[in-house]
Structure formats: structure tokens, C-alpha cells
C-alpha positions as CSV (number, residue, x, y, z in Angstrom):
1,X,18.0,-19.6,-30.7
2,X,15.9,-18.7,-27.6
3,X,19.3,-19.5,-25.7
4,X,21.3,-17.1,-28.2
5,X,19.0,-14.3,-27.1
6,X,19.1,-14.6,-23.6
7,X,22.7,-14.8,-24.3
8,X,22.8,-11.2,-26.2
9,X,20.6,-9.5,-23.4
10,X,22.9,-10.5,-20.5
11,X,26.4,-8.7,-22.9
12,X,24.1,-6.2,-23.6
13,X,23.4,-5.4,-19.8
14,X,26.7,-6.5,-18.8
15,X,28.2,-3.7,-21.6
16,X,25.3,-0.9,-20.8
17,X,26.3,-0.7,-16.5
18,X,29.6,0.4,-16.6
19,X,29.0,2.6,-19.2
20,X,25.6,4.0,-16.9
21,X,27.9,3.9,-14.3
22,X,30.7,6.4,-15.3
23,X,28.1,8.7,-17.4
24,X,26.2,9.2,-13.6
25,X,29.0,9.1,-10.7
26,X,32.5,10.6,-12.7
27,X,30.8,12.8,-15.1
28,X,32.8,16.3,-14.5
29,X,30.1,18.9,-12.1
30,X,29.3,20.9,-14.9
31,X,27.6,18.2,-16.3
32,X,26.1,17.5,-13.4
33,X,24.7,20.8,-13.2
34,X,23.3,20.6,-16.8
35,X,21.7,17.7,-16.1
36,X,19.3,19.7,-13.2
37,X,17.8,21.5,-16.7
38,X,16.5,18.6,-18.2
39,X,13.0,19.2,-18.3
40,X,10.5,16.5,-15.9
41,X,7.0,16.0,-17.0
42,X,4.6,18.2,-15.2
43,X,1.3,16.4,-13.1
44,X,-1.8,15.8,-15.3
45,X,-3.9,16.7,-12.4
46,X,-5.6,19.8,-11.5
47,X,-6.1,19.0,-7.5
48,X,-5.2,16.5,-5.2
49,X,-8.5,15.6,-4.6
50,X,-8.0,14.0,-8.0
51,X,-5.2,11.8,-6.4
52,X,-5.7,8.0,-4.8
53,X,-5.8,9.1,-1.5
54,X,-3.5,7.8,1.1
55,X,-5.3,9.3,3.8
56,X,-7.9,12.9,4.1
57,X,-5.1,14.9,4.6
58,X,-3.8,14.4,1.3
59,X,-6.5,16.4,-0.3
60,X,-4.7,19.5,0.6
61,X,-1.5,18.8,-0.8
62,X,-0.8,21.8,-3.7
63,X,0.1,19.8,-6.5
64,X,0.7,23.4,-8.7
65,X,2.9,24.9,-5.8
66,X,6.3,23.3,-7.5
67,X,6.1,23.4,-11.7
68,X,9.5,22.6,-11.9
69,X,9.1,19.5,-11.1
70,X,6.5,16.1,-11.1
71,X,4.3,16.1,-8.6
72,X,1.7,13.4,-8.8
73,X,2.7,10.0,-11.1
74,X,0.3,8.6,-13.3
75,X,-1.3,6.0,-11.3
76,X,-2.2,9.2,-9.3
77,X,0.3,9.4,-6.6
78,X,2.1,12.0,-5.0
79,X,5.4,12.7,-5.0
80,X,6.4,14.6,-2.0
81,X,8.1,18.2,-2.5
82,X,8.6,21.2,-0.2
83,X,6.1,23.4,-0.6
84,X,3.2,21.6,-1.2
85,X,2.4,20.0,2.1
86,X,1.9,21.8,5.3
87,X,3.1,19.9,7.9
88,X,1.2,20.8,10.8
89,X,-2.3,19.6,8.6
90,X,-0.5,16.1,8.5
91,X,1.6,16.4,12.0
92,X,-2.4,17.0,13.4
93,X,-4.0,14.1,11.7
94,X,-1.5,11.5,12.7
95,X,-2.0,12.6,16.3
96,X,-5.1,11.9,16.2
97,X,-4.8,9.0,14.3
98,X,-2.6,7.2,16.9
99,X,-0.3,6.5,14.3
100,X,3.3,5.1,14.6
101,X,6.5,4.1,13.7
102,X,9.1,1.6,13.7
103,X,12.4,2.0,12.2
104,X,14.3,-0.2,11.1
105,X,18.2,0.0,10.3
106,X,21.1,-2.5,9.9
107,X,24.6,-1.4,11.3
108,X,26.9,-4.7,10.6
109,X,30.5,-5.0,11.4
110,X,32.2,-1.7,11.1
111,X,29.1,0.3,9.8
112,X,28.4,0.6,13.4
113,X,30.8,2.4,14.6
114,X,31.6,4.7,11.3
115,X,27.9,5.6,11.3
116,X,25.4,4.3,14.0
117,X,25.6,7.3,16.6
118,X,25.1,9.9,14.1
119,X,22.4,8.4,12.5
120,X,20.2,7.7,15.9
121,X,20.8,11.5,16.8
122,X,19.6,12.7,13.9
123,X,16.9,11.3,13.8
124,X,15.7,12.1,17.1
125,X,16.0,15.5,15.9
126,X,14.5,15.3,12.5
127,X,12.1,12.0,11.9
128,X,8.5,11.6,12.5
129,X,9.1,14.3,15.7
130,X,6.3,14.2,18.1
131,X,4.5,10.5,17.1
132,X,6.4,6.9,19.0
133,X,8.9,5.6,17.6
134,X,10.4,2.3,17.7
135,X,13.8,1.8,16.3
136,X,14.7,-1.5,15.5
137,X,19.0,-2.2,15.4
138,X,20.0,-5.0,13.7
139,X,23.6,-6.1,14.6
140,X,25.8,-8.5,14.8
141,X,27.2,-6.4,18.0
142,X,24.2,-5.5,20.2
143,X,27.1,-4.4,22.9
144,X,28.4,-1.8,20.5
145,X,24.7,-0.3,19.9
146,X,25.6,3.5,21.7
147,X,23.7,4.8,24.4
148,X,21.1,7.5,22.2
149,X,19.3,9.7,25.1
150,X,15.1,9.0,23.6
151,X,12.9,11.9,23.4
152,X,9.6,10.6,25.0
153,X,7.6,8.0,23.0
154,X,10.8,6.6,21.6
155,X,11.9,4.0,22.2
156,X,14.7,1.1,20.9
157,X,14.9,-2.7,20.3
158,X,18.1,-4.2,19.4
159,X,18.4,-7.1,17.4
160,X,21.3,-9.7,17.1
161,X,21.9,-11.1,13.1
162,X,24.9,-12.8,12.0
163,X,27.4,-10.9,10.1
164,X,27.7,-12.3,6.3
165,X,30.6,-12.4,4.6
166,X,30.0,-10.7,1.9
167,X,28.3,-6.8,2.2
168,X,25.8,-7.9,-0.8
169,X,24.4,-10.5,1.5
170,X,23.9,-8.0,4.3
171,X,21.8,-6.2,2.2
172,X,20.0,-8.7,0.5
173,X,18.9,-10.8,3.3
174,X,17.9,-7.8,5.8
175,X,14.8,-8.4,3.7
176,X,14.0,-11.8,5.3
177,X,15.0,-10.2,8.6
178,X,12.7,-6.8,8.6
179,X,9.5,-9.6,7.4
180,X,10.5,-11.5,10.6
181,X,10.4,-8.6,12.8
182,X,7.4,-7.1,11.0
183,X,5.4,-10.6,12.3
184,X,7.0,-11.4,15.6
185,X,6.3,-7.9,17.2
186,X,6.2,-4.3,14.9
187,X,2.7,-5.2,13.4
188,X,1.3,-5.7,17.6
189,X,2.9,-1.8,18.4
190,X,3.5,-0.1,15.3
191,X,1.1,1.4,12.2
192,X,3.8,2.0,9.6
193,X,7.2,1.3,9.3
194,X,10.5,2.8,7.5
195,X,13.7,1.0,6.4
196,X,16.8,2.9,6.4
197,X,20.5,2.3,5.8
198,X,22.6,3.4,8.2
199,X,25.1,5.5,6.7
200,X,22.7,8.4,6.3
201,X,22.3,11.5,8.4
202,X,19.0,13.4,9.0
203,X,19.1,17.2,8.2
204,X,15.6,18.7,8.3
205,X,12.0,17.1,8.7
206,X,11.3,13.8,7.7
207,X,7.9,14.0,9.2
208,X,4.1,12.2,8.9
209,X,3.8,13.8,5.1
210,X,6.2,10.8,4.6
211,X,3.7,8.3,5.9
212,X,1.3,6.5,3.5
213,X,0.5,2.8,2.6
214,X,3.5,1.9,0.7
215,X,6.2,4.5,-0.1
216,X,8.7,4.8,-2.2
217,X,12.0,6.6,-2.6
218,X,13.0,8.6,-6.2
219,X,17.0,8.1,-6.6
220,X,18.7,11.4,-6.3
221,X,21.2,10.3,-9.0
222,X,18.3,9.1,-12.1
223,X,15.8,11.3,-11.2
224,X,16.3,14.0,-14.0
225,X,17.6,11.3,-16.1
226,X,15.7,9.5,-18.9
227,X,15.1,6.2,-18.2
228,X,17.0,4.3,-20.8
229,X,20.0,5.0,-18.4
230,X,17.9,3.8,-15.4
231,X,19.9,0.9,-13.9
232,X,17.4,-1.9,-13.7
233,X,18.1,-5.5,-14.0
234,X,18.3,-6.3,-17.6
235,X,19.3,-10.1,-17.1
236,X,16.0,-12.1,-18.4
237,X,17.8,-15.2,-16.1
238,X,16.9,-12.8,-12.4
239,X,13.8,-12.4,-11.1
240,X,14.6,-8.7,-10.7
241,X,14.5,-8.4,-14.5
242,X,12.9,-5.0,-16.1
243,X,13.3,-3.9,-19.7
244,X,11.6,-0.6,-18.0
245,X,9.5,0.8,-15.5
246,X,8.0,4.0,-14.3
247,X,11.1,5.5,-12.3
248,X,14.2,4.3,-10.3
249,X,14.1,4.1,-6.7
250,X,16.3,3.7,-4.1
251,X,16.0,1.0,-1.2
252,X,18.1,3.3,1.2
253,X,14.8,4.4,2.1
254,X,11.5,2.3,1.8
255,X,8.1,2.2,3.7
256,X,4.2,2.3,4.3
257,X,1.4,0.6,6.7
258,X,3.6,-2.8,8.2
259,X,1.3,-5.0,6.0
260,X,2.7,-3.6,3.1
261,X,6.1,-3.5,4.2
262,X,5.9,-6.9,4.8
263,X,4.3,-8.0,1.6
264,X,7.4,-6.3,0.1
265,X,9.7,-7.6,2.1
266,X,8.4,-11.5,1.8
267,X,8.4,-10.5,-2.4
268,X,12.5,-9.2,-2.5
269,X,13.5,-11.9,0.0
270,X,11.9,-14.6,-2.8
271,X,12.9,-13.5,-5.5
272,X,16.4,-13.4,-4.1
273,X,16.4,-16.7,-3.2
274,X,14.8,-18.3,-6.2
275,X,17.8,-16.3,-8.3
276,X,20.1,-17.8,-5.5
277,X,18.8,-21.5,-6.5
278,X,19.8,-20.5,-10.3
279,X,23.2,-19.1,-9.6
280,X,22.1,-15.6,-10.5
281,X,22.3,-12.3,-8.6
282,X,20.4,-9.0,-9.2
283,X,22.8,-6.6,-10.9
284,X,21.9,-3.9,-7.0
285,X,21.1,-6.8,-5.3
286,X,18.0,-6.1,-2.4
287,X,17.4,-2.6,-4.5
288,X,16.9,-4.6,-8.2
289,X,14.0,-6.4,-6.3
290,X,12.8,-3.5,-4.5
291,X,12.2,-1.7,-8.6
292,X,10.2,-5.1,-10.1
293,X,8.3,-5.5,-6.7
294,X,7.3,-1.5,-7.1
295,X,6.8,-1.8,-10.7
296,X,4.0,-4.3,-10.0
297,X,2.7,-3.0,-7.0
298,X,2.4,0.8,-7.4
299,X,3.2,2.7,-4.3
300,X,0.7,4.7,-2.8
301,X,3.2,8.2,-2.2
302,X,6.9,8.7,-4.1
303,X,9.2,11.1,-1.3
304,X,11.4,12.8,-4.0
305,X,15.5,13.4,-3.5
306,X,14.7,15.9,-1.0
307,X,14.8,12.4,1.4
308,X,17.6,11.2,0.3
309,X,20.1,13.5,-1.5
310,X,24.2,13.1,-1.9
311,X,25.6,16.9,-1.7
312,X,28.2,15.6,-4.7
313,X,25.6,16.3,-6.9
314,X,26.6,19.3,-6.5
315,X,23.4,22.5,-7.0
316,X,19.7,21.9,-8.2
317,X,17.4,24.9,-8.3
318,X,14.7,22.1,-7.2
319,X,16.0,20.8,-4.5
320,X,14.7,23.5,-1.8
321,X,15.7,21.6,1.2
322,X,17.4,18.1,2.0
323,X,16.1,15.7,4.8
324,X,18.3,13.3,4.6
325,X,21.9,13.2,3.0
326,X,24.1,10.7,2.6
327,X,26.6,10.5,4.6
328,X,30.6,9.9,3.4
329,X,30.9,6.3,2.0
330,X,34.1,4.6,2.8
331,X,33.5,1.5,0.6
332,X,37.7,0.6,0.7
333,X,37.5,-0.4,4.4
334,X,33.9,-1.0,5.2
335,X,33.0,-3.3,2.9
336,X,36.4,-4.9,3.4
337,X,35.9,-9.0,5.6
């Protein structure tokens, strides 16, 4: 009976996921517009002083300034939206504390030529401006990394990695590479780490208000949908298995203190390797494992979809500013061997 139940669960996942993806990515613009009017829960806290504060300046957040969206979680973490924070207060505090940020990004194969130059140039204009930032660029072609003019307090380190034959393996194995470089280098130089996909473009302030002990991002395509439409890995044979969760997080961005990012990447890598030993691959690869980790270890700060927006969704009244945009995806050419 146990075997039959597991098989039923697997088939439910196999049938459910394609239907859900069609509903989310292929629906007409008019329906996407309608989704933008679906009501969101509201923050239950009267004041930011009631949050589990990442830092003292978080007490200055105005949770009631955005009645149209959810501004806190039930475990009392802030969800950061435009209009909630004073950028000057955050920048002053982090400069006083001596905060410094490692930005990790993988540019492997054709992704380097297609995206890296634009990603780095836009980051110089918008990411953690005024704070020390070190770029850690992981690539299989170090000689092709563009020579970007960096602002003061900013530097770059290029780390050679092997090119995997499948893009899924590149995505999953980055967890080990990030963990390794945190241990060997980042922890000696930086207080915080942010990990990014390369096929994105900074378009607005992505500043110190985003720093925290453990930071997750609400996925732009899911944040207004009911939970039963979230594409968690529902295969009980996977270490990423989830029946339900709190939110659906996007693995295109995650961050936190170097200790917490190291713990996250180590746990995700362990889950990925255990799945491999059992001939299992999580539905959305490292993103599925990240969602499982964030379910068990709640993030101390959550970023709204402003911090990684997809313009194909169309107009959303609640997206008052876009800080990072999805770049055009050329999967047919970039993901071929």
C-alpha cells in the first residue's frame, strides 16, 4: 500500500506541474492582469518594533504604508516594498557597521557572452552603492570575463569552474561552489553574501535595506497566487519534497550573512547529492531545495518581487518600482550543448 501511495503522489506531481506551468506562463495578458487584483493577506503587526528585527533600523519600517500588499510574515519577518523604508537610514547604519557584500554570479558557457557584461555594468550603477562589494564571477572561461570599470570600494575575483553538460547540473552544483568559496575566501572579507543568476539587469536601487541574516525573494509569478498552485517538489522520494509551504521563493536571488548563506548552500547541496544517489532530481533543481530549506529555516527578511520582476507579467499596481528585471531568455540557444 505504501508503494501505491507513493506512485499516486508521483503521478499527481507529473500531471499537476505541466498544467500549473501552462496556467502561469501561457495565460493571456488579461488574465495576468486579473491575477494582479487578487487580494493579499495583510500584516498583523501594528508596528515594525514588533518584528523579529534583523537590525535596529528595521524598527523604522512603515508596515502600514503599503495597505495593498503583505508587509510582514507570520513569523514576524519584514517583506520589503517601496515606500516602507528610508534608504538614508539603512545606508548610514551599514556604513557605520562596516558592512561589506560579496556578490556571486555564474556565467558558464554561452551565458557569459549573452549576459555578464550587462549584469555587471548595471550592478555598478544600482547594487549596494556606497558599500564595499566584491564580485565573485564563476565561469568556465575566465579569459572572456569583461573588463568592467569598477567604482571605488569594489573589486572582482574570477573563479574557474567546470562546464557541466546539462544546464540543470550547472544550476544545482553552484551550491557547492558558493559554499566552498565562502569557506576559503568570503568569510574573511565580507559580512554578507548575495547570490544572483546572471540573466538579469539592475534597473533601480538594490540597496542596504535588502541586507539581513537570511534573505529570500518572492517569485514574481507566484506571489499573488493561492498556495495550491505553487510548484513545490511534491515527489515524496526527493529531499526537496513539500506538501505546502509559506511562500514560493525564487532562487534567482538569495542572500544573508556569510554564515547563513553557507549553511543554506551546504544543506541544498547535501539534498541534491542524496537525490542523485537515489536517482531522483528535484522538480526545479536547486530552487526546489532552496524552498524546502526556507520552509525549515525561516528567512529573517523577505524581498518583494520589485527586486526581481518579469515584465512579461504586465502591469501590476503594487509594483511601484523595479529594481532588477529578468533579461530576455534564449533557452533554445543558450541551453543547447
